[in-house]
C-alpha positions, 0 to 999 in steps of 0.5 A, spaced: 935 707 138 937 712 144 939 717 138 932 716 135 928 718 142 932 724 143 931 727 136 923 725 137 924 729 144 927 735 141 922 736 135 916 735 140 919 741 144 920 745 138 913 743 135 910 746 142 912 753 140 906 757 139 904 757 132 901 764 132 908 767 135 911 763 129 906 766 124 907 773 127 914 773 126 914 770 119 909 776 117 914 781 121 920 779 117 916 779 110 913 786 112 920 788 114 923 786 108 918 788 103 919 795 106 926 795 106 927 794 098 921 798 096 922 804 093 930 804 094 935 804 088 940 799 090 944 801 085 946 807 089 949 803 095 956 803 096 960 796 096 967 795 099 970 788 097 976 785 095 976 778 091 982 775 087 982 769 082 975 768 083 970 765 079 964 770 076 959 765 080 963 766 086 963 774 085 956 774 084 954 770 090 959 775 094 955 781 091 948 778 093 950 778 100 953 785 100 948 789 097 942 784 098 940 783 091 939 777 087 942 776 080 939 771 075 943 768 070 945 762 066 952 760 068 953 757 061 952 763 058 956 768 062 961 762 063 961 763 071 967 759 072 972 764 069 977 766 074 976 774 075 979 779 080 975 785 083 977 790 088 972 796 090 973 801 096 966 804 098 964 805 091 957 805 088 954 798 086 952 801 079 960 803 078 962 796 080 958 793 075 960 797 069 967 796 071 966 789 072 961 787 067 964 791 061 970 787 059 966 780 060 961 782 055 956 782 060 950 786 060 944 787 065 938 790 067 934 791 074 927 788 076 925 790 083 931 787 087 933 783 082 939 784 076 938 780 070 944 778 066 945 777 059 951 777 053 950 782 048 956 780 044 960 774 043 963 772 050 971 771 050 973 765 048 980 761 049 979 757 042 984 759 037 979 761 032 974 766 035 967 767 033 966 772 027 963 779 029 956 780 027 952 786 026 946 785 031 940 789 033 935 789 039 929 783 039 925 782 044 919 778 046 915 774 052 915 767 054 909 763 057 907 756 058 901 753 055 896 756 060 898 763 059 902 764 065 909 768 064 915 763 065 921 767 068 928 764 068 928 761 061 934 760 057 934 764 050 940 763 046 942 764 039 943 758 036 951 756 034 953 762 038 954 764 046 950 770 045 944 769 049 940 772 055 934 769 060 927 771 061 926 776 067 920 775 072 915 777 068 917 772 062 920 778 058 927 778 054 931 782 050 937 781 046 941 783 040 940 778 034 940 779 026 935 777 021 935 770 020 938 767 026 935 762 030 933 763 038 933 757 042 928 757 048 929 752 053 927 750 060 928 744 064 921 740 064 919 743 058 920 742 050 926 746 047 923 751 042 927 754 036 924 761 033 927 764 027 928 772 027 924 774 021 926 782 022 930 785 028 924 789 030 919 784 031 916 782 038 916 774 039 911 771 043 913 764 045 909 758 048 913 752 051 910 746 052 911 741 058 916 735 055 912 728 055 919 725 055 923 728 060 926 724 065 926 730 070 919 732 071 917 738 075 912 737 080 909 742 085 906 737 090 910 737 097 913 744 096 910 751 096 916 754 093 918 753 086 917 747 082 923 742 082 925 736 078 927 729 081 934 731 082 933 737 086 927 734 090 928 733 098 923 727 098 921 722 092 915 723 088 913 719 082 910 723 076 905 720 071 903 723 065 897 723 062 900 719 056 903 714 061 896 713 064 892 712 058 897 707 055 896 702 060 889 700 057 885 701 064 879 705 064 879 707 071 884 712 074 886 708 080 887 702 076 892 706 071 896 708 077 896 701 080 900 699 073 905 705 073 907 706 081 910 701 084 908 704 091 901 704 090 896 698 090 889 698 088 886 691 086 878 689 084 875 685 089 868 681 089 863 679 095 866 684 099 861 689 102 862 697 100 869 695 097 865 693 091 863 700 090 869 704 091 876 700 090 881 700 096 887 704 094 894 704 099 901 707 099 907 703 101 903 698 104 899 702 109 891 703 110 887 706 105 885 712 110 893 713 111 894 716 104 891 723 102 888 725 095 888 732 093 886 734 086 890 740 084 893 741 091 886 741 094 883 736 099 879 731 096 873 728 100 872 721 102 867 716 100 861 715 104 861 707 106 865 704 111 869 698 109 867 692 114 869 686 110 875 682 111 879 685 106 885 690 105 882 696 109 878 693 114 875 698 118 877 704 113 874 709 109 877 710 102 877 716 097 874 714 090 879 716 085 875 713 080 870 718 080 874 722 076 874 721 068 881 719 066 881 725 060 880 730 066 887 728 068 893 731 066 898 728 070 898 724 077 904 726 082 905 720 088 909 723 094 912 718 097 913 721 104 909 723 110 906 730 109 901 731 114 905 737 117 904 741 110 897 738 108 893 735 114 890 729 117 891 722 113 898 724 109 902 719 113 903 714 108 904 720 103 899 724 098 896 722 091 895 729 087 891 729 081 893 734 076 887 737 072 887 738 064 887 745 063 888 745 055 885 750 050 883 750 043 884 742 042 879 736 044 880 729 044 875 723 043 876 716 045 873 710 045 875 703 047 872 696 048 875 690 051 873 683 053 877 677 058 880 671 055 874 667 058 869 672 054 866 675 060 867 682 063 866 686 056 868 693 057 866 699 053 868 706 054 866 713 051 870 719 053 870 726 051 875 732 053 875 739 050 878 746 052 875 753 051 878 760 051 874 764 055 875 771 051 881 773 055 889 771 055 890 766 060 883 764 061 881 756 060 875 752 061 876 744 060 870 740 060 871 732 060 865 727 059 865 719 060 861 713 059 863 707 062 859 700 061 863 694 064 860 687 064 861 683 070 865 677 071 865 670 074 870 666 077 867 661 081 868 654 081 863 649 080 859 647 087 862 641 091 858 639 097 864 636 100 870 639 097 875 635 101 875 628 102 873 626 109 870 633 110 864 636 112 858 635 107 854 642 106 849 640 100 844 645 098 838 641 101 841 637 106 847 636 110 846 629 110 848 626 103 843 621 101 837 626 103 840 631 099 841 627 093 834 625 093 831 632 094 836 635 088 834 629 083 826 630 085 827 637 084 830 637 078 833 644 078 840 643 079 844 638 075 849 633 078 854 637 083 861 639 080 858 641 074 855 648 076 856 654 080 851 657 085 855 664 086 858 670 082 865 672 084 868 676 080 869 684 078 862 687 079 858 690 073 858 697 073 855 703 069 858 710 070 856 717 068 861 722 069 863 729 068 868 734 070 870 741 069 876 746 070 876 753 069 881 759 070 879 766 068 883 773 070 879 778 074 881 785 075 887 788 078 891 782 077 886 777 081 885 770 078 879 766 078 879 758 078 874 753 079 874 745 078 869 740 080 865 734 077 859 729 078 860 722 078 854 717 078 855 709 078 851 703 078 854 697 081 851 690 081 854 686 087 853 679 090 853 676 096 854 668 098 849 663 096 844 661 101 842 654 101 835 651 102 837 647 108 830 648 112 835 648 119 840 654 116 839 661 119 839 664 112 834 659 108 827 661 106 824 655 103 817 658 102 820 663 097 826 660 095 826 652 095 832 651 091 837 656 095 838 663 092 844 668 091 843 675 094 844 681 089 846 687 092 845 693 087 848 700 089 848 707 086 853 712 088 853 719 087 859 724 087 859 731 087 864 736 088 866 743 086 872 748 089 872 755 087 878 760 089 881 766 087 889 768 087 893 773 086 901 775 085 902 782 088 907 786 085 912 785 091 912 778 090 907 775 095 902 770 093 895 770 095 890 764 094 883 763 097 878 758 096 872 754 098 870 747 096 865 742 097 865 735 096 859 730 097 858 722 096 852 718 098 851 710 097 844 708 096 844 700 097 838 695 095 838 687 096 834 683 091 833 676 090 833 675 097 829 675 103 828 676 110 829 669 113 825 671 120 819 673 116 818 666 112 813 666 107 811 673 108 818 676 106 819 681 100 824 679 095 827 686 094 829 691 099 831 698 100 837 697 105 839 705 106 844 710 105 850 712 107 852 719 106 858 724 107 859 731 106 865 736 106 866 743 106 873 746 106 875 753 107 883 755 105 887 761 105 894 760 103 900 766 103 907 765 100 913 769 098 920 767 095 925 772 098 932 772 094 938 773 097 935 773 104 940 772 110 945 770 105 941 764 102 940 763 094 932 763 096 928 763 102 920 761 101 915 763 106 908 760 106 903 760 111 895 759 111 889 756 115 884 751 113 877 750 116 873 744 115 867 741 116 865 734 115 858 731 116 856 723 116 849 721 115 846 714 115 839 713 113 834 708 114 832 702 109 825 700 108 822 696 115 822 689 112 830 690 111 831 690 118 825 687 121 825 682 126 820 677 124 816 671 128 821 666 125 827 669 129 825 666 135 821 660 133 826 657 128 832 661 129 832 665 123 836 671 122 832 678 121 833 683 116 835 682 109 839 676 108 846 679 104 845 686 107 841 687 113 838 694 113 839 700 117 834 701 122 832 707 125 836 706 131 842 706 127 840 712 123 846 718 124 847 725 122 854 727 125 858 733 124 865 735 126 869 741 125 877 742 125 881 748 124 888 748 122 894 753 121 901 751 118 907 755 117 912 752 111 919 755 110 924 752 104 930 755 103 936 754 098 942 756 103 947 755 097 946 752 090 948 745 093 944 745 100 936 745 100 933 745 107 925 745 108 921 745 114 913 745 116 909 746 122 902 745 123 897 745 128 890 742 128 884 742 133 878 738 132 871 739 135 870 732 137 877 729 140 882 735 141 888 738 138 895 735 134 901 738 132 905 735 126 912 737 123 917 736 118 924 737 116 927 735 109 934 736 106 937 735 099 945 736 098 948 736 091 954 733 091 954 735 084 950 737 078 948 730 077 948 727 084 944 728 090 943 726 097 936 727 100 932 725 107 927 727 111 924 726 118 917 728 120 911 727 125 904 726 122 897 724 124 891 721 122 884 723 125 879 718 126 874 718 121 867 720 122 864 713 120 869 710 124 867 714 130 859 714 129 858 708 124 852 704 128 850 699 122 848 692 123 852 687 118 853 680 116 859 677 114 862 670 113 867 667 117 869 660 116 863 658 112 858 661 117 854 668 116 854 672 122 850 678 124 854 683 128 852 690 131 857 696 130 857 700 136 858 708 135 864 710 140 859 715 143 855 709 146 856 709 154 856 702 154 863 702 151 866 706 157 863 701 162 867 696 159 874 701 159 873 702 151 875 709 150 873 713 144 879 713 138 884 719 138 888 721 132 894 716 130 901 719 130 907 717 126 914 718 125 917 718 118 924 717 116 927 717 109 934 717 106 935 717 099 940 718 093 938 721 086 943 721 080 942 722 073 947 722 067 945 727 062 938 727 059 938 719 058 939 716 065 936 717 071 935 713 078 933 715 085 933 710 091 930 711 097 929 708 104 924 709 109 921 707 116 914 709 118 912 708 126 905 709 127 903 709 134 895 708 137 893 705 130 886 705 130 883 698 128 876 695 128 876 690 134 874 683 133 867 680 134 866 680 141 861 674 142 856 677 148 854 670 150 862 668 152 864 675 155 861 676 162 862 683 162 858 684 156 852 680 157 848 685 162 850 691 157 848 688 151 841 683 152 839 681 145 845 682 141 849 676 139 856 680 138 859 687 138 865 691 134 868 697 136 874 702 134 879 703 138 887 705 138 890 698 140 896 697 136 903 700 134 906 698 127 913 699 124 913 699 116 920 699 113 922 699 105 926 701 099 924 704 093 928 704 087 926 708 080 930 708 074 929 711 067 933 711 060 931 714 054 935 715 047 933 718 041 936 715 035 933 721 031 927 725 030 922 719 029 925 714 033 926 713 040 927 708 045 925 709 053 925 704 059 924 705 066 924 700 072 921 701 078 921 697 085 919 697 092 920 692 098 917 694 104 914 690 110 909 692 116 909 689 123 905 690 129 910 692 134 906 693 140 899 692 143 895 695 148 892 690 154 885 688 153 881 693 158 881 691 165 873 692 165 872 688 159 876 682 161 873 682 168 869 675 170 872 672 163 877 666 164 879 666 157 883 671 154 879 676 150 883 678 144 882 685 141 885 683 135 887 676 132 890 673 126 886 675 121 886 682 122 893 682 124 894 679 117 890 684 113 895 689 116 902 685 115 901 680 110 895 682 105 898 686 101 904 685 096 911 686 100 914 687 093 912 690 087 916 691 080 914 695 074 918 694 068 916 698 061 920 698 055 917 703 049 920 704 042 917 709 037 918 708 030 915 713 025 908 712 026 908 706 030 909 705 038 910 698 041 910 698 049 911 692 053 910 692 061 912 687 066 909 687 073 911 683 079 906 682 085 910 679 091 906 674 095 901 675 100 898 671 106 891 670 109 889 667 115 883 663 117 879 662 124 876 655 123 870 654 129 874 650 135 880 649 131 887 652 130 888 658 126 890 656 119 894 660 114 895 660 106 901 664 102 899 665 095 905 666 091 908 672 087 906 672 080 909 676 074 904 679 069 905 682 062 902 687 058 903 689 051 900 695 046 901 697 039 899 704 037 899 706 030 898 714 029 897 715 021 896 723 023 896 728 028 888 727 028 888 719 029 891 714 033 889 706 034 891 701 039 891 694 040 893 691 046 892 686 052 893 686 059 896 680 063 897 677 056 899 671 058 893 669 062 896 669 069 891 668 075 893 668 083 894 661 087 887 658 088 884 658 095 886 651 098 879 647 098 880 645 106 879 652 107 872 654 109 873 660 105 873 656 099 865 656 100 864 650 097 867 653 090 864 660 091 871 663 092 877 660 089 881 666 089 882 669 096 878 675 099 882 676 105 888 679 101 889 684 095 894 682 090 892 684 082 885 681 081 883 675 078 880 676 071 886 673 067 887 676 060 884 682 057 884 684 050 882 691 048 882 696 042 881 703 042 881 709 037 883 716 039 881 722 035 884 729 037 881 735 034 
């Protein structure tokens, strides 16, 4: 513990260094080096060295250090482990290279300060049967990726020989070959391609595609240097291809990730406020707002609604990943490590980066229909994607359209007025059994109790229209234009709790609904986003990227089939509740360069930049009747406002704006072939609460080509969201069977300062990670990573403070029954282990077996609580709790601590069979009955199985039939003695998030590729 404290103290001091000084220093280094290498012929530099019985690779390393050049070569092609002797005494480098390379059959050519090596004749071979000499002639060409970008470092080898070369920094290659020989192009993470030499004078153009079955996926997120594979990365990243996402049978992006990445959790919910309209999604068991979502490396705006219901993510704002159509996604990268120093606020738990589809010249149409075993939840999907080339090389315009219609489900039990023998009786018409039964019989509306449900608890009915685009276009002078964005419009029908017709109930309105009513809570969410940028790679190696982005989300809410109980018979039954809106404007500048051989390192990448962001949070009032206080509020104790969702009143309207500016510096260096070190610093200043400095150090040590150790330590932060700071909505919640109205106070309310409640400041975190990676050839790979995340001053939504029971509140809040506010109140520690292993075997070109197993184990604990503010406690004898059991369980036990995914897939010619098994660990929820001890219930871990069979008759068509949760597994049911059971309305807990509660789902889909 003392060592950890010392490390934190040292790194904190380092982070206090002026970022401006660091950026200036990096610029000076870059300018100096660029000037030093420009216009000089390094082949004329003198060399003096003496090396005896050393490997060719070791000799090249010494030359790189001596002359400050970079050799680009394939160790296999030049047989870099061969022992040689080289002695030079004040000789020109050109002379030394000729004398050194000629006997070895190695040739070279220069490019700026790089020397590209190749073999022009057969390499010396110790075997007794040397390869016969071949008469050859020059063949040249260029290698690109599928977007048209040049690919340096691609191995080009003549099949069956040791002759070959690698492509230069511009993707060009040249080697001697004979007509009829076959060139083999290979690069890690890409499919190997063979091209036959038809004549020796031809120019060969080759396009490599990313490998769909590669064990070691190349990723960009988490590093601004060269992309790296699993074994090479210093931090863990899950890479989920579009094929894997689509094979889940899910139709929304978040649910696709839920069943492919074990550290990611997102489950559907019902009767849960704004969580009905945007699914809470978490990483490593932390909060939804502690994971940062990027789209093609750019920050994605958040949802506009603040979750104020008792579910995972209480008091947080989510990012709606489901606003992006699935066919617009090429891959998803889940960075399981803190990254606030690299990308800014919110990246405490990690990052989800959504990589966009940029394919051209081909299209996809997909349609799918599915239904649950119960016969409800019918879901239809129609999706389209096509990519155009815009007349220039490397240009693309990829368009995606999606329509989704999902009918709702209902898993409510039949209504029971007395769920537990001897318990309290809650009838629809009266709490006295005889009176209630007599009224029910005379009314003739409801049949016998226990034979009908009154509520709707399940997945919400959703209709969605979505479109997305991704564009790239080369401009003059090597500048490239890029842009992406989209529109999503979703109509969601959610529901509230059933309101009984008992005249004395505060929510009943027998004048309009004499038999009770269930509020319907429709919402429409609109999402718009666009990013426009330009980038360029300068001739001296600098990469420039400038972009501007805007994202906007609003949520219009209504309440219908309900009343304002305080208005009695004069109440309407349909209300406009109001609107939440959130807008985000982002301006970015990013600069980077990779130096080869700087200060004796293999590579040295420098990146720095700035980001300016403006956030805007808006609340707009609803119709007057939705918040009106009618005459029955005082005469009969009826609640004001539209029941189920009170409207936003004029006093609650908000239009809050804040800005922040950040500067970062990022260095990544391969000190040697085996040792990688990376570090980052970031300074951010917010207009509303001040500044923060975060930092990160990470490293990877290769013990061999197939086995590595890696680790990281970083200090992160999360700024309080504008919704947390300025939300002032009055809400209704259900606690222990009672519907309560609560006033949410914005943190600029001066009365909070009078009771000692300070405005929230940034959460800060320390994240430690240590792991191992290993692979066995191209068939087997595993990674194992342990981590600990310590969060200080975590922001929570305080418990409901009942004004009448707290002396300090009574004079300040007359007429308000209870208040809530946000505050930095707890420290937490999260510990866990992630394990991922993958195996593949190709029996032949048409038969392939793949298997993967991914496990996560984690635990979050509250380690410290701030004391209750003295001014708030003054005059009240009973201890005032700022956080209590229910809220504690939402942090500690409401998400599975264990999660496992096992996937087995077998490809046999035109048929593919996939079996997935997912285990979701147990969760625990608490309840606070009125005037009784708190009670708890644990819901056991469950295993779900998915199966899908795909038939691909040709390259154009494929058909799939499948089932998610084929064995029809449900979570444990809520105990009937819990008030949360609500007379049968809520048979599966709302207060924890495991895997949903719809049972088996069967589907068919057809995909047309053209």
